[in-house]
ChimeraX commands (.cxc) that place a marker at each C-alpha (Angstrom):
marker #1 position 0.00,0.00,0.00 radius 0.5
marker #1 position 1.46,3.30,-1.04 radius 0.5
marker #1 position 1.54,6.33,1.23 radius 0.5
marker #1 position -1.32,8.65,0.35 radius 0.5
marker #1 position -1.32,12.40,-0.12 radius 0.5
marker #1 position -1.14,14.57,2.97 radius 0.5
marker #1 position -3.58,17.40,2.15 radius 0.5
marker #1 position -7.29,17.28,1.42 radius 0.5
marker #1 position -10.16,19.74,1.92 radius 0.5
marker #1 position -7.71,22.33,3.22 radius 0.5
marker #1 position -6.54,20.05,6.04 radius 0.5
marker #1 position -3.04,18.63,6.23 radius 0.5
marker #1 position -1.75,15.57,8.01 radius 0.5
marker #1 position 0.79,16.82,10.57 radius 0.5
marker #1 position 4.25,16.98,9.02 radius 0.5
marker #1 position 6.01,15.38,11.97 radius 0.5
marker #1 position 8.09,12.29,12.52 radius 0.5
marker #1 position 5.54,10.97,15.00 radius 0.5
marker #1 position 2.70,11.24,12.48 radius 0.5
marker #1 position 4.81,9.64,9.76 radius 0.5
marker #1 position 5.72,6.74,12.02 radius 0.5
marker #1 position 2.10,6.30,13.03 radius 0.5
marker #1 position 1.07,6.19,9.39 radius 0.5
marker #1 position 3.68,3.56,8.64 radius 0.5
marker #1 position 2.79,1.52,11.72 radius 0.5
marker #1 position -0.93,1.42,10.95 radius 0.5
marker #1 position -0.38,0.86,7.24 radius 0.5
marker #1 position 1.81,-2.13,8.02 radius 0.5
marker #1 position -0.32,-3.70,10.75 radius 0.5
marker #1 position -3.87,-3.42,9.44 radius 0.5
marker #1 position -5.73,-3.85,6.17 radius 0.5
marker #1 position -6.75,-1.38,3.52 radius 0.5
marker #1 position -10.28,-0.99,4.87 radius 0.5
marker #1 position -9.17,0.12,8.34 radius 0.5
marker #1 position -6.29,2.22,7.00 radius 0.5
marker #1 position -8.50,4.27,4.66 radius 0.5
marker #1 position -11.24,4.57,7.28 radius 0.5
marker #1 position -8.79,5.79,9.91 radius 0.5
marker #1 position -7.36,8.43,7.62 radius 0.5
marker #1 position -10.85,9.67,6.76 radius 0.5
marker #1 position -11.67,9.86,10.47 radius 0.5
marker #1 position -8.78,12.29,10.90 radius 0.5
marker #1 position -9.96,14.56,8.11 radius 0.5
marker #1 position -13.63,14.47,9.04 radius 0.5
marker #1 position -12.78,14.99,12.71 radius 0.5
marker #1 position -10.57,17.95,11.83 radius 0.5
marker #1 position -13.27,19.58,9.71 radius 0.5
marker #1 position -15.85,19.08,12.43 radius 0.5
marker #1 position -13.39,20.66,14.84 radius 0.5
marker #1 position -13.25,23.73,12.62 radius 0.5
marker #1 position -17.03,23.78,12.38 radius 0.5
marker #1 position -17.30,23.71,16.17 radius 0.5
marker #1 position -14.60,26.29,16.74 radius 0.5
marker #1 position -12.43,23.88,18.72 radius 0.5
marker #1 position -8.71,24.33,19.23 radius 0.5
marker #1 position -7.08,20.92,19.01 radius 0.5
marker #1 position -3.68,19.32,18.56 radius 0.5
marker #1 position -3.69,17.89,15.01 radius 0.5
marker #1 position -0.94,15.41,15.84 radius 0.5
marker #1 position -2.83,13.91,18.77 radius 0.5
marker #1 position -6.05,13.80,16.77 radius 0.5
marker #1 position -4.19,12.05,13.97 radius 0.5
marker #1 position -2.72,9.39,16.27 radius 0.5
marker #1 position -6.12,8.79,17.85 radius 0.5
marker #1 position -7.79,8.45,14.47 radius 0.5
marker #1 position -5.12,6.14,13.08 radius 0.5
marker #1 position -5.07,3.74,16.03 radius 0.5
marker #1 position -8.75,3.71,16.97 radius 0.5
marker #1 position -9.65,0.41,15.26 radius 0.5
marker #1 position -6.42,-1.56,15.57 radius 0.5
marker #1 position -7.99,-3.70,18.30 radius 0.5
marker #1 position -10.21,-5.34,15.69 radius 0.5
marker #1 position -7.17,-7.20,14.36 radius 0.5
marker #1 position -6.80,-10.97,14.56 radius 0.5
marker #1 position -4.04,-10.77,17.15 radius 0.5
marker #1 position -6.41,-9.16,19.68 radius 0.5
marker #1 position -9.47,-11.37,19.32 radius 0.5
marker #1 position -8.60,-13.59,22.28 radius 0.5
marker #1 position -7.79,-10.72,24.62 radius 0.5
marker #1 position -11.15,-10.87,26.39 radius 0.5
marker #1 position -11.23,-7.08,26.44 radius 0.5
marker #1 position -13.18,-4.50,24.47 radius 0.5
marker #1 position -11.46,-3.85,21.18 radius 0.5
marker #1 position -11.43,-0.14,21.98 radius 0.5
marker #1 position -9.15,-0.83,24.95 radius 0.5
marker #1 position -6.83,-2.98,22.87 radius 0.5
marker #1 position -6.66,-0.15,20.32 radius 0.5
marker #1 position -6.03,2.45,23.02 radius 0.5
marker #1 position -3.29,0.38,24.63 radius 0.5
marker #1 position -1.53,-0.03,21.28 radius 0.5
marker #1 position -1.54,3.74,20.86 radius 0.5
marker #1 position -0.25,4.21,24.39 radius 0.5
marker #1 position 2.65,1.79,23.80 radius 0.5
marker #1 position 3.47,3.55,20.54 radius 0.5
marker #1 position 3.49,7.00,22.13 radius 0.5
marker #1 position 5.31,6.06,25.33 radius 0.5
marker #1 position 8.06,4.34,23.38 radius 0.5
marker #1 position 8.67,7.67,21.66 radius 0.5
marker #1 position 8.76,9.78,24.80 radius 0.5
marker #1 position 5.45,11.57,24.31 radius 0.5
marker #1 position 4.30,13.41,27.49 radius 0.5
marker #1 position 1.85,11.48,29.64 radius 0.5
marker #1 position -0.93,14.07,29.35 radius 0.5
marker #1 position -0.86,13.67,25.57 radius 0.5
marker #1 position -0.77,9.89,25.89 radius 0.5
marker #1 position -3.80,10.07,28.18 radius 0.5
marker #1 position -5.76,12.19,25.72 radius 0.5
marker #1 position -5.12,9.79,22.86 radius 0.5
marker #1 position -5.90,6.75,25.01 radius 0.5
marker #1 position -9.17,8.28,26.19 radius 0.5
marker #1 position -10.16,9.37,22.68 radius 0.5
marker #1 position -9.79,5.83,21.41 radius 0.5
marker #1 position -11.29,4.07,24.43 radius 0.5
marker #1 position -14.46,6.19,24.28 radius 0.5
marker #1 position -15.00,6.43,20.54 radius 0.5
marker #1 position -17.98,4.03,20.62 radius 0.5
marker #1 position -19.53,5.55,23.75 radius 0.5
marker #1 position -21.86,8.28,22.50 radius 0.5
marker #1 position -22.86,11.20,24.66 radius 0.5
marker #1 position -19.61,11.51,26.62 radius 0.5
marker #1 position -16.63,12.39,24.34 radius 0.5
marker #1 position -18.25,15.58,23.06 radius 0.5
marker #1 position -17.89,17.08,26.55 radius 0.5
marker #1 position -14.22,16.19,26.94 radius 0.5
marker #1 position -10.97,17.54,25.49 radius 0.5
marker #1 position -11.18,18.48,21.79 radius 0.5
marker #1 position -9.03,15.56,20.65 radius 0.5
marker #1 position -11.31,13.14,22.49 radius 0.5
marker #1 position -14.43,14.76,21.08 radius 0.5
marker #1 position -13.12,14.87,17.53 radius 0.5
marker #1 position -11.98,11.27,17.19 radius 0.5
marker #1 position -15.56,10.33,18.00 radius 0.5
marker #1 position -16.90,13.03,15.67 radius 0.5
marker #1 position -14.77,11.68,12.83 radius 0.5
marker #1 position -15.89,8.11,13.47 radius 0.5
marker #1 position -19.53,9.13,13.72 radius 0.5
marker #1 position -19.25,11.02,10.46 radius 0.5
marker #1 position -17.57,8.24,8.49 radius 0.5
marker #1 position -19.48,5.27,9.91 radius 0.5
marker #1 position -22.88,6.68,10.89 radius 0.5
marker #1 position -23.17,9.79,8.73 radius 0.5
marker #1 position -23.87,11.97,11.79 radius 0.5
marker #1 position -23.53,15.62,10.77 radius 0.5
marker #1 position -23.24,14.62,7.10 radius 0.5
marker #1 position -24.37,18.02,5.85 radius 0.5
marker #1 position -21.89,19.83,8.11 radius 0.5
marker #1 position -19.07,19.23,5.63 radius 0.5
marker #1 position -19.47,20.54,2.07 radius 0.5
marker #1 position -19.76,17.99,-0.71 radius 0.5
marker #1 position -16.56,19.25,-2.36 radius 0.5
marker #1 position -14.52,18.68,0.80 radius 0.5
marker #1 position -16.10,15.30,1.37 radius 0.5
marker #1 position -15.36,14.27,-2.21 radius 0.5
marker #1 position -11.70,15.31,-1.95 radius 0.5
marker #1 position -11.23,13.14,1.12 radius 0.5
marker #1 position -13.02,10.15,-0.34 radius 0.5
marker #1 position -11.03,10.48,-3.56 radius 0.5
marker #1 position -7.84,10.01,-1.54 radius 0.5
marker #1 position -9.30,7.31,0.67 radius 0.5
marker #1 position -12.12,5.52,-1.17 radius 0.5
marker #1 position -14.92,3.72,0.60 radius 0.5
marker #1 position -16.27,1.07,-1.81 radius 0.5
marker #1 position -19.01,-1.02,-0.14 radius 0.5
marker #1 position -17.88,0.53,3.11 radius 0.5
marker #1 position -21.08,-0.07,5.06 radius 0.5
marker #1 position -21.01,-3.80,4.40 radius 0.5
marker #1 position -17.26,-4.15,4.82 radius 0.5
marker #1 position -16.97,-2.25,8.09 radius 0.5
marker #1 position -19.86,-4.22,9.59 radius 0.5
marker #1 position -18.06,-7.41,8.59 radius 0.5
marker #1 position -14.86,-6.13,10.21 radius 0.5
marker #1 position -16.74,-5.26,13.40 radius 0.5
marker #1 position -18.38,-8.68,13.48 radius 0.5
marker #1 position -15.14,-10.58,12.94 radius 0.5
marker #1 position -13.29,-8.44,15.46 radius 0.5
marker #1 position -15.76,-8.81,18.33 radius 0.5
marker #1 position -17.58,-12.12,17.75 radius 0.5
marker #1 position -14.83,-14.06,19.61 radius 0.5
marker #1 position -15.43,-11.88,22.70 radius 0.5
marker #1 position -19.19,-11.28,22.79 radius 0.5
marker #1 position -19.19,-10.52,26.51 radius 0.5
marker #1 position -17.34,-7.26,25.77 radius 0.5
marker #1 position -20.38,-5.84,23.99 radius 0.5
marker #1 position -22.43,-5.56,27.18 radius 0.5
marker #1 position -23.73,-2.02,27.47 radius 0.5
marker #1 position -22.26,-0.70,24.21 radius 0.5
marker #1 position -23.25,-0.27,20.59 radius 0.5
marker #1 position -21.36,-3.31,19.31 radius 0.5
marker #1 position -24.04,-5.58,20.79 radius 0.5
marker #1 position -26.19,-4.40,17.87 radius 0.5
marker #1 position -23.61,-5.76,15.43 radius 0.5
marker #1 position -23.57,-9.23,16.94 radius 0.5
marker #1 position -27.35,-9.31,17.25 radius 0.5
marker #1 position -27.62,-8.72,13.50 radius 0.5
marker #1 position -24.83,-10.96,12.26 radius 0.5
marker #1 position -24.08,-13.73,14.80 radius 0.5
marker #1 position -26.77,-16.42,15.05 radius 0.5
marker #1 position -27.62,-17.32,18.61 radius 0.5
marker #1 position -26.08,-14.22,20.17 radius 0.5
marker #1 position -27.95,-13.03,23.25 radius 0.5
marker #1 position -27.18,-9.52,24.36 radius 0.5
marker #1 position -26.63,-8.76,28.01 radius 0.5
marker #1 position -29.53,-7.25,29.90 radius 0.5
marker #1 position -28.72,-4.70,32.60 radius 0.5
marker #1 position -32.05,-5.18,34.38 radius 0.5
marker #1 position -31.57,-8.95,34.53 radius 0.5
marker #1 position -28.07,-8.49,35.94 radius 0.5
marker #1 position -29.53,-6.41,38.76 radius 0.5
marker #1 position -32.45,-8.74,39.42 radius 0.5
marker #1 position -30.24,-11.84,39.40 radius 0.5
marker #1 position -27.42,-10.43,41.50 radius 0.5
marker #1 position -26.52,-12.24,44.75 radius 0.5
marker #1 position -28.02,-9.42,46.83 radius 0.5
marker #1 position -31.19,-10.62,48.58 radius 0.5
marker #1 position -33.08,-7.42,47.80 radius 0.5
marker link #1:1,2 radius 0.2
marker link #1:2,3 radius 0.2
marker link #1:3,4 radius 0.2
marker link #1:4,5 radius 0.2
marker link #1:5,6 radius 0.2
marker link #1:6,7 radius 0.2
marker link #1:7,8 radius 0.2
marker link #1:8,9 radius 0.2
marker link #1:9,10 radius 0.2
marker link #1:10,11 radius 0.2
marker link #1:11,12 radius 0.2
marker link #1:12,13 radius 0.2
marker link #1:13,14 radius 0.2
marker link #1:14,15 radius 0.2
marker link #1:15,16 radius 0.2
marker link #1:16,17 radius 0.2
marker link #1:17,18 radius 0.2
marker link #1:18,19 radius 0.2
marker link #1:19,20 radius 0.2
marker link #1:20,21 radius 0.2
marker link #1:21,22 radius 0.2
marker link #1:22,23 radius 0.2
marker link #1:23,24 radius 0.2
marker link #1:24,25 radius 0.2
marker link #1:25,26 radius 0.2
marker link #1:26,27 radius 0.2
marker link #1:27,28 radius 0.2
marker link #1:28,29 radius 0.2
marker link #1:29,30 radius 0.2
marker link #1:30,31 radius 0.2
marker link #1:31,32 radius 0.2
marker link #1:32,33 radius 0.2
marker link #1:33,34 radius 0.2
marker link #1:34,35 radius 0.2
marker link #1:35,36 radius 0.2
marker link #1:36,37 radius 0.2
marker link #1:37,38 radius 0.2
marker link #1:38,39 radius 0.2
marker link #1:39,40 radius 0.2
marker link #1:40,41 radius 0.2
marker link #1:41,42 radius 0.2
marker link #1:42,43 radius 0.2
marker link #1:43,44 radius 0.2
marker link #1:44,45 radius 0.2
marker link #1:45,46 radius 0.2
marker link #1:46,47 radius 0.2
marker link #1:47,48 radius 0.2
marker link #1:48,49 radius 0.2
marker link #1:49,50 radius 0.2
marker link #1:50,51 radius 0.2
marker link #1:51,52 radius 0.2
marker link #1:52,53 radius 0.2
marker link #1:53,54 radius 0.2
marker link #1:54,55 radius 0.2
marker link #1:55,56 radius 0.2
marker link #1:56,57 radius 0.2
marker link #1:57,58 radius 0.2
marker link #1:58,59 radius 0.2
marker link #1:59,60 radius 0.2
marker link #1:60,61 radius 0.2
marker link #1:61,62 radius 0.2
marker link #1:62,63 radius 0.2
marker link #1:63,64 radius 0.2
marker link #1:64,65 radius 0.2
marker link #1:65,66 radius 0.2
marker link #1:66,67 radius 0.2
marker link #1:67,68 radius 0.2
marker link #1:68,69 radius 0.2
marker link #1:69,70 radius 0.2
marker link #1:70,71 radius 0.2
marker link #1:71,72 radius 0.2
marker link #1:72,73 radius 0.2
marker link #1:73,74 radius 0.2
marker link #1:74,75 radius 0.2
marker link #1:75,76 radius 0.2
marker link #1:76,77 radius 0.2
marker link #1:77,78 radius 0.2
marker link #1:78,79 radius 0.2
marker link #1:79,80 radius 0.2
marker link #1:80,81 radius 0.2
marker link #1:81,82 radius 0.2
marker link #1:82,83 radius 0.2
marker link #1:83,84 radius 0.2
marker link #1:84,85 radius 0.2
marker link #1:85,86 radius 0.2
marker link #1:86,87 radius 0.2
marker link #1:87,88 radius 0.2
marker link #1:88,89 radius 0.2
marker link #1:89,90 radius 0.2
marker link #1:90,91 radius 0.2
marker link #1:91,92 radius 0.2
marker link #1:92,93 radius 0.2
marker link #1:93,94 radius 0.2
marker link #1:94,95 radius 0.2
marker link #1:95,96 radius 0.2
marker link #1:96,97 radius 0.2
marker link #1:97,98 radius 0.2
marker link #1:98,99 radius 0.2
marker link #1:99,100 radius 0.2
marker link #1:100,101 radius 0.2
marker link #1:101,102 radius 0.2
marker link #1:102,103 radius 0.2
marker link #1:103,104 radius 0.2
marker link #1:104,105 radius 0.2
marker link #1:105,106 radius 0.2
marker link #1:106,107 radius 0.2
marker link #1:107,108 radius 0.2
marker link #1:108,109 radius 0.2
marker link #1:109,110 radius 0.2
marker link #1:110,111 radius 0.2
marker link #1:111,112 radius 0.2
marker link #1:112,113 radius 0.2
marker link #1:113,114 radius 0.2
marker link #1:114,115 radius 0.2
marker link #1:115,116 radius 0.2
marker link #1:116,117 radius 0.2
marker link #1:117,118 radius 0.2
marker link #1:118,119 radius 0.2
marker link #1:119,120 radius 0.2
marker link #1:120,121 radius 0.2
marker link #1:121,122 radius 0.2
marker link #1:122,123 radius 0.2
marker link #1:123,124 radius 0.2
marker link #1:124,125 radius 0.2
marker link #1:125,126 radius 0.2
marker link #1:126,127 radius 0.2
marker link #1:127,128 radius 0.2
marker link #1:128,129 radius 0.2
marker link #1:129,130 radius 0.2
marker link #1:130,131 radius 0.2
marker link #1:131,132 radius 0.2
marker link #1:132,133 radius 0.2
marker link #1:133,134 radius 0.2
marker link #1:134,135 radius 0.2
marker link #1:135,136 radius 0.2
marker link #1:136,137 radius 0.2
marker link #1:137,138 radius 0.2
marker link #1:138,139 radius 0.2
marker link #1:139,140 radius 0.2
marker link #1:140,141 radius 0.2
marker link #1:141,142 radius 0.2
marker link #1:142,143 radius 0.2
marker link #1:143,144 radius 0.2
marker link #1:144,145 radius 0.2
marker link #1:145,146 radius 0.2
marker link #1:146,147 radius 0.2
marker link #1:147,148 radius 0.2
marker link #1:148,149 radius 0.2
marker link #1:149,150 radius 0.2
marker link #1:150,151 radius 0.2
marker link #1:151,152 radius 0.2
marker link #1:152,153 radius 0.2
marker link #1:153,154 radius 0.2
marker link #1:154,155 radius 0.2
marker link #1:155,156 radius 0.2
marker link #1:156,157 radius 0.2
marker link #1:157,158 radius 0.2
marker link #1:158,159 radius 0.2
marker link #1:159,160 radius 0.2
marker link #1:160,161 radius 0.2
marker link #1:161,162 radius 0.2
marker link #1:162,163 radius 0.2
marker link #1:163,164 radius 0.2
marker link #1:164,165 radius 0.2
marker link #1:165,166 radius 0.2
marker link #1:166,167 radius 0.2
marker link #1:167,168 radius 0.2
marker link #1:168,169 radius 0.2
marker link #1:169,170 radius 0.2
marker link #1:170,171 radius 0.2
marker link #1:171,172 radius 0.2
marker link #1:172,173 radius 0.2
marker link #1:173,174 radius 0.2
marker link #1:174,175 radius 0.2
marker link #1:175,176 radius 0.2
marker link #1:176,177 radius 0.2
marker link #1:177,178 radius 0.2
marker link #1:178,179 radius 0.2
marker link #1:179,180 radius 0.2
marker link #1:180,181 radius 0.2
marker link #1:181,182 radius 0.2
marker link #1:182,183 radius 0.2
marker link #1:183,184 radius 0.2
marker link #1:184,185 radius 0.2
marker link #1:185,186 radius 0.2
marker link #1:186,187 radius 0.2
marker link #1:187,188 radius 0.2
marker link #1:188,189 radius 0.2
marker link #1:189,190 radius 0.2
marker link #1:190,191 radius 0.2
marker link #1:191,192 radius 0.2
marker link #1:192,193 radius 0.2
marker link #1:193,194 radius 0.2
marker link #1:194,195 radius 0.2
marker link #1:195,196 radius 0.2
marker link #1:196,197 radius 0.2
marker link #1:197,198 radius 0.2
marker link #1:198,199 radius 0.2
marker link #1:199,200 radius 0.2
marker link #1:200,201 radius 0.2
marker link #1:201,202 radius 0.2
marker link #1:202,203 radius 0.2
marker link #1:203,204 radius 0.2
marker link #1:204,205 radius 0.2
marker link #1:205,206 radius 0.2
marker link #1:206,207 radius 0.2
marker link #1:207,208 radius 0.2
marker link #1:208,209 radius 0.2
marker link #1:209,210 radius 0.2
marker link #1:210,211 radius 0.2
marker link #1:211,212 radius 0.2
marker link #1:212,213 radius 0.2
marker link #1:213,214 radius 0.2
marker link #1:214,215 radius 0.2
view
């Protein structure tokens, strides 16, 4: 896979060694679907940041976007943990090994860990909010009209999304089906309910009613 262009829709990928190494790392450890999706998340998150008047660190947003789905990979499927945590921990190891300050590491880790937990990231640091905003834009189409068609087309021209809806759902299913218990209380339970025969989602009320407490 060749390295893509660095500018689209008036937004540039940070011209830093850290960003370049992150690009190479993700390009080499994941497939084309996740690579292109992750790059789009950076651009869409950045544009939504502009729309919202947020001041954010482009480098941290880029790292968060690039690493956010790494935990879906085959090597993590027996971890027994939510894939978001596996993704966040990979980003943390990457950043700590390069001497990045702990506050920055924490922001990236949190951005990735919470990117499938709607209703919380938007109230946190801009980098945390905008990784989720980029994911919600690319996967769910939330705020679709917020970004002009020309800008959207430039980004998709660099990072195409053929059959993306079907392919990303397949990637989600394959990444989390081996650890169905990790979907309790989060949106990925919907994925398994649609695509894994026999899956039974956890029920919060039943957990309370069946707890060992007598009343």
